[in-house]
C-alpha positions in Angstrom: 74.3 128.3 74.5 74.9 128.5 70.6 76.8 126.4 68.3 79.6 128.8 68.1 79.8 130.4 71.8 79.4 129.2 75.4 79.0 131.1 78.7 81.7 130.0 81.3 84.0 131.6 84.1 85.7 134.5 83.0 89.1 136.1 84.2 87.6 139.5 83.2 84.7 139.3 85.3 82.3 136.6 86.6 81.2 135.0 83.5 82.0 135.5 80.0 81.2 134.5 76.5 83.8 132.5 74.9 84.1 131.2 71.2 83.6 127.2 70.6 85.3 127.7 67.3 87.1 130.1 65.2 84.9 133.0 64.2 85.6 135.2 61.3 85.4 139.2 61.4 81.9 140.3 60.5 80.3 136.8 61.3 77.0 137.0 63.4 77.7 135.6 66.8 74.3 135.7 68.4 71.0 137.5 68.4 69.5 138.1 71.7 65.7 138.7 72.5 65.5 142.0 74.6 63.0 143.1 77.4 62.4 146.7 77.8 62.9 148.7 80.8 62.0 152.2 81.5 65.2 154.3 81.9 63.8 155.8 85.2 63.2 152.2 86.6 65.2 151.8 89.7 66.6 148.2 89.2 68.7 146.1 91.6 72.4 146.4 90.8 72.5 142.8 89.3 70.0 143.8 86.7 71.2 147.3 86.0 74.5 146.0 84.9 72.8 143.9 82.2 71.1 147.0 80.6 72.0 148.2 77.1 70.8 151.5 75.7 67.7 151.2 73.5 65.8 154.3 72.9 65.6 157.7 74.8 62.8 156.3 77.1 63.8 152.7 77.4 66.9 150.5 78.0 66.7 146.8 77.3 67.9 143.7 78.9 69.0 140.6 77.0 66.6 137.6 77.7 68.8 135.0 75.9 71.4 133.1 77.7 74.5 134.7 76.0 73.7 138.3 75.4 73.9 139.6 78.8 77.4 138.0 79.6 79.6 139.7 77.2 82.4 141.6 79.2 83.6 144.8 78.5 86.9 145.7 76.7 88.4 148.8 75.5 89.6 147.0 72.4 86.7 144.6 71.9 86.6 141.7 69.5 82.8 142.0 68.8 80.2 144.6 68.6 76.4 145.3 68.5 75.7 145.3 64.8 71.9 145.6 64.5 68.8 146.4 66.9 65.4 145.2 65.5 63.1 147.7 67.3 60.0 146.1 66.2 61.0 142.3 67.2 63.1 143.4 70.2 66.2 141.5 68.8 70.0 142.8 69.2 72.7 141.2 67.0 76.2 140.8 68.0 78.9 140.4 65.4 82.7 139.7 65.3 84.7 143.0 65.0 87.9 140.9 64.5 88.8 137.5 63.7 88.3 135.4 67.1 90.2 132.2 67.7 88.6 129.1 69.4 88.4 129.6 73.4 88.9 133.3 73.3 86.6 135.4 75.2 84.3 137.6 73.1 84.0 141.2 74.5 82.1 144.3 73.6 82.5 148.1 74.3 80.2 149.2 76.8 80.5 153.0 76.7 82.9 155.9 78.0 81.4 156.0 81.3 82.1 152.3 82.0 85.7 152.7 80.8 86.2 155.6 83.4 84.6 153.4 86.1 86.9 150.4 85.4 90.0 152.6 85.5 88.8 153.9 89.0 88.5 150.6 90.5 
């Protein structure tokens, strides 16, 4: 957990990230340390759903307790703002003002949006 967010049950899906206080647009929410996984690696579904695109050859999985729990939304209130390829750190920032207790979501990708619509 961090001073501004916590992971708890989500009505969107499983667990989610929630604001512990109001967060202003542009504010840093969390920086997550990443582990690289080759794109051809056949991961179990529980891990594959936690992957973020990283480079042409590698995806990455958040090792921090918050980064892997952001749920998807077509109109997210947060986004990946920076990726530090040297130190393997991914930063998430508020895309809009977020109120205390709101779930914080990010946009995964178009393929995921289509998957959600089909199920």
